[in-house]
N, C-alpha and C positions, 0 to 999 in steps of 0.2 A: 422161662420168664425172667428177663434180666433188666427191664426198665419199666415195669407196668404197661408193657406194649401188647400183652396177651390178656387184658381184662375182658375183652369184647365177648367171649363165650359166656360170661356171667350177666350179659346185658340186662336181662329181665329180672334178675335177683336184686334183692335189697342191699345196697352197699353201706348206706349211712341211716342212722335213725337220730334226726336232729329235732327241728320244729315239726317235721314230718319225715316220711320214708322217702329216701332218694335211691333210685335204681342205679346199678352200675352204668347203665346207659347215660342216665343224667349226670353222674359223677365224671364219667369220660368226657362228655360233651363240655361241661363246665371247666374241667381241668385243661382241656386242649384250648378253649377260648382264652384262658388266663395265660397260657404259655404263648399262644399266637400273638398276644399284645406285646410280649417281650420281643419275639420275632428272631432271636438268634442265640447262640451258645455264649452265655455271659454269666455274670455272677449277680444273684438276687438275694437280698436279706428277706427272710420270712418271719415275721413276728407273730409267733404261734400262741393260739389258745386252742382249746379243745372244742372247735367249732367247724362247721362245714366249709367255711371260707379258707382255713388253714390247711385242712386235709386236701381240698380240691386244688389249692395252689401248690402244695407239696407234690400231690400226684402228677399234676401237669408239668411241673419243672423236671421232674425225674423222667417222666414218659418223652419228654422233648429235648433231652440232653442239656438242659439249663441247670448250673450248679447252684443249689440252694444252700444258704446257711440258715439253719433253724435256730432261732433265738426266742428267749421267753418274752412274750409281749409285754410283761410287767418290769422288764429290764430298766434299771434306772437310767435317766437321760444322759448322764455322765458317761456311764460305761458305753451306752450305744453311740454316743458321739464319737467316742475314742475308736470304736471298732469301724464306724463309717469312715473316719479319716484315714485309718489305716488300710482298709480293704477296698475302699472306693467302690461299692456296689452300684451297678448301673441302674438297677431298679430296687424298690422296697415294697413288699407286699404287706400291708398293714391296715389297722382301722382307719376308716375314712375320715374320722374326725381328729386324726393326729395333728395337733397345731403346727408343730415344726415342719413336717413334711409338706403340709399345705402351703406354707410360707415359702419354702425353699426348693420344691421339686414340682414337676409337672404331672398332673393326674392323667394316665393314659387308658385306664381301663376300671370299671367299677363292677363288682359282683358281691351281692349281698351288703354286708356292712364293712367290706374291705375294698381298698383301692390299690391299684397298681401305680405307684409313684415312680417317675422316671427322672434321673439326674438331668439337669440343664445341659451338661457337657459330659455324657457317659464316657467312662474310661474304657479303652479297648484292651481286652485281656489276652494273655497267652496262658490257656488252661490245658492242663495234661489231659489226653483223650479218655483216660480211665477214671478221671475224677467225677465223682457224682453228687457228693454231699459233704458239708462240714458240720461237725458237731462239736459242742463244748464237751470237756470231761466233767463229770458230775460235780467236781468241786471247784470249778473255775468259770462260773457264769459270766464274770466280768473280765476274764482274762482274754488277751488276744490270741491265745494258744487254742487251735482247734485240731480235732482229729480228722485227717483226710480219709474219706470212704470212698471206694469204687462202686460200680454198679455190680460186680461179682461179689463183693463184700456184703452188700445189702441184701441180695437176693439169695445167695447161697445160705446165708444165715436165717433169712425168712423161710426158705424151703426146710431147712433143718429143723427148726423150731415147729414148724407146721407138722413135720413128720412125727416127731416124738410126743407132741401133745395131741396128735390125731384130731387135727382141726377139719371140721366138716362145714359145707356151706350152710347148714341150719344152726351153727354156733353164732351166739351173740355176745361178744365181750362188751364190757362197759369200761370207759376211760377213767382210770383213777390217778393216772400220772401224766405229767406234761409231755405232749408229743415231741418237744425239742430235747428230751432227755432219752437216751438210747433204749432204755427199758420200755418207756411209753410207746416209742417209736416202733419198737419190735412188735409190740401187740398189733399195731396198725399194719405194719407190713405183713406179718405172718397169716393174718386173717384175710387181707385183701387178696393175697396169692392163691388163697382156697375158696374165694367167692363168698365168704362169711360176711354178715351184717354187723357193723360196729355202731354201738350206741354211744353217742357223744354226750358226755356230761360235764359240764362246768362247775356244777355243785361239788363240794368235797364229800367224803364219807361220813362226816359228823352232821351233815345236814339231812334233814328229813326229806327234802326233795330228791336227794340222791337215792334213798332206798324206795321212794314212791316210783321212781323211774325204773329202777331195777325190777319191780313187780308188774309195772304197766308194759314194759318191753320184754318181759320174760328173759331177763339176762341169764346166760348160761356160764359165764366165767368172769372172775374178778381177779386182778393183779395187784400185788402190792409189795412195798419195801418194808423192812422191819418196823419202821415207825407206824406204817398202816396197819400192821397186825397188832401192834401194841395198842392202837386206838380200838380196833375191832375187839380186842380183848376186854378193854375197859367198857366197851359198850354192850357187853354181854351178847357177843355174836352167836353163842350156842342157843340163844333163845329166840333168835330171828327166824321168821317164816319166809323162806325163799325156795319154794317148790321146784323152780325152774333151773337152780343153780347146779351145775354139773361138775365144775372144776374152779380151784383156787391155785394161783401160782404166786411164788415169792422168790424175790431176787433183790439186787440192789444193797447187798450187806448181809452180814450173818444175824439170824434171828437167835434169840436166846434159846438154848436147848430146851429148856421147859416149855417155852411157848411153842417151839417146833413140834415137840411131842403132843402138846395139848391139841393142837390143830390137826395133826396127823391122826390122832385117836378120834377127834370129833368128825373129821371128814370120813374116816373109816366106818364109823357108826351110821353116817347118813348116806353113804354111797356116793360120796364126792370125791373126785380125784384130786389128790394134793400133790403139787410138784414144787419142791425147793430147787432153785437154780443159781448158777453163778456166771458172771461175766464182767466184762469191762468194755467201755466205750471203744477202746483200742481194738477190741475184737468184735466190732459192730454192736453186739449185745451179749449173745450166750456163748459159754464155752462148755458148760457142763450142766447135767440135771441129775436128780434122783427120780427114778421112775416111780410113779404113784403106788404101785404094788410093793415098793420098798421103803415108802416114806416112814414107817415106823421102824422098821428093822435098821435102816441107815439114817435116822434122824440125827442131825448134827453134822453130816458129811455134806460134801458139795456134789457127790455122786460120781458119775462116769462121764466121758467126753460126749458131746452131741454128735449125731451122725455126721460123718465126713471130717471130723477133728481128731486130735490126738493130744492127750495130756501126759506129762512125764515130769520127772524131778531130776535136778542136778545138785550135786554137793558142792562144796566150797572150791573144789579143784576143777569144776565143770564136767565131772564124770557122771554119766547116768546112773541113777540109783535103781537097783533091780530088786532089793529086798524090802518086804513090808515093814511098816512102822519105823522107818529111818527117814528123818525130816531133811528137806532140802528145799530149793527154790523150785517153784511151780512154773512150767513152760507149757506153751501151747502152740501147736501147728494146725493151720487149717485155712481154707479159702476165705474165711471171713475176717482174718487178721487185716487190720487197716494198713493203708499205704504208708502211713507215717503222720507227722504233725505238720501244722502250718503255723507260723508265728509272724508272718508278713505275706504281703501280696505276691512276692517273688516266689514263695514257696508252692504256690498254686500250679506251678509248671513242673514240680518234682514228680518222679515216678514212684515206684513201689520200693521204699527203703526197707521195709521189714521182711519182705520175700516170704511172706506166710508164716513167720515165726514170732512169737511174742513172750518176752520174759515178763511175767506178770508181777514180780516184786512181792509175791506172796510166799509164805513158808508153809509148806504141807507135808503129809506123808499119806500113803495109801495102805489099806488093809489087805487082808489075804484074798478078798474078793475083787480087789481093783478100784475100790470106792476111795476117794480122796477127801481128806479132812484138812482144812486150813487152820494153822495154829497161831499165825501172826504175820505181820509185815517186816520185810527186811529192814525198813526204815523206822520201825516202831520198836527198835531195840536200844536199851541204854545200858550203861555199866554203873552199878552202885557200889563204889569203893571196891572195884576189881570183879564184882559179881555180876554177870550178864543177865539182864532181865527183860523178858518179852512183855511189853505194856499191854498187849492184846491177851496173853495168857493170864496176866495179873487181874485184868478186867474180868476174865472168865472165872477165875478162882473166887473173887469177891462176889460176883453175881450168884454163883453156884451157892454161897452161903447166905443169899438173900438180900445183898447190899447192891442197889441199883447205882452203880458208879462209873465214871470213866477216868482214865489215867493218862496223864501226859508228862513230859519232862525232858531232861537231858542228863549227861553223865553226871552222877552224884547229886542230881536234884530230881526228886520224884514228888508229883502233885497228884493226889487223889481227890476227885470232885464227887459229891453226893448230893442227893435232893432231900435226903432224910436227916434226922436228928441223930445220927448213928456214929458220929466221929470217933467216940470212944471205943465203940465195938469193932469199928474197922481198924483202928489202931492195935487193938488187942489181938484181932485175927492176924494182921500182918506180922506182929512179933512172935506169934506162937507158931505160924507156918513157915515164915522166911527169915526170921530173926534180922530184919532190916532196920537200919536207922537212917536219918537224914531224910525222911519223907515228911509231907505235909497234907493233912486232910482238911478240905474246905467245903462248906455247904454252899449250894446255888439254888436259885429259885427255879432255873431251867437251864438245860444244856443247849449251847448254841448249835443250830442245825441249818444245812442248806435247804433250798426248796424241796428237795427229794427226801428229807428226813435224815440224812447223814450227819453225824457229829462233825462240828467244825473245831477241830482240835487247836488250830492256831488262834481262835478267838477266845479260848479259856483264859481267865485271868491268871497271872503267875505272881 
């Protein structure tokens, strides 16, 4: 299955739970009708929400060789206009009441609450034959830079994820993440290729409606980034009654070790499978996972490579590291490594720049069992008066001592941000453990985050 063209065997099974149950047969019919209204291989912007219309449009575009650009439906008008001017989509799949599109484009097809808007003078594209999809990287929702994904990227990763998660047709995941985000999309892809039914939820996990839907539709799995798990912890997840829940997955950044252990223990007690995973949009979604039976023993690691992939380390000289507990840059090889980036319309004709290999930019080591642990980012290193400091390791040290902080800075300038009245305690800990000078500790009301819960370091006040 390389383009959703083999969904027909699941025809009578439920594909989507939205306002009602929709079978795979209904999903296929709707998806193909949307694609038929486009009528040719071209570029389409899909303004996504976790609804039937967005999923049907996405499936239709991929099934029929139309290159989709998945964007957040709530993207600012300024950012959206910039992307439209740059990439000149021939069609836009969006809410029917979108005022700007109704004024400037032709409505060619309507499905549910969405309309396929067509440009008055559509641009004729040269698109590489392998190009299937464009996704923003998690930190650049308003950037013109996209990750170019092929059909093989999408479906090799979906198959791999479905294999190690052992996804079955009777599984029912619920959407907790935007489908235009690689992690959220991977949940959809990996379950559709196994004929499972996806529960679409536009409510967030902090709303009562979300949990009512979980119980009503007997949800079996929930996916979350670290921020989601932080919220679940505050909501006393351990006291919730969710008898149908069989699996929790976590990716999208490193969860604090204490919280990883807490959820691993809780899941072990309840017979729920808990998977921590690691990936990047540049690798479609996933590159590694911790098997659920190792979630306690290997808590804090990113685990082992996914089926079909290979993780390894290189030192500063480009030599492969073969000894455990020696840090180096983490590299990954696999069929899910993206074709490369696009920063302009002309880039859509490019082929495979990456050749199946990705330098992650993460610093890691592996243990004697081959499980990898990330210790920081290459670009998150500074020098403080000649001493090399990993901002990620510093955050980990302070978090370990009970301080919820984030760190940022540049050479000889270190800023530590906290949400608590613990500035003096943080300063004392820094001096006792690192004997550093020239740093500042500032209290904030909240850490700036992107829509996926990741810290926006560039927006921290200096």
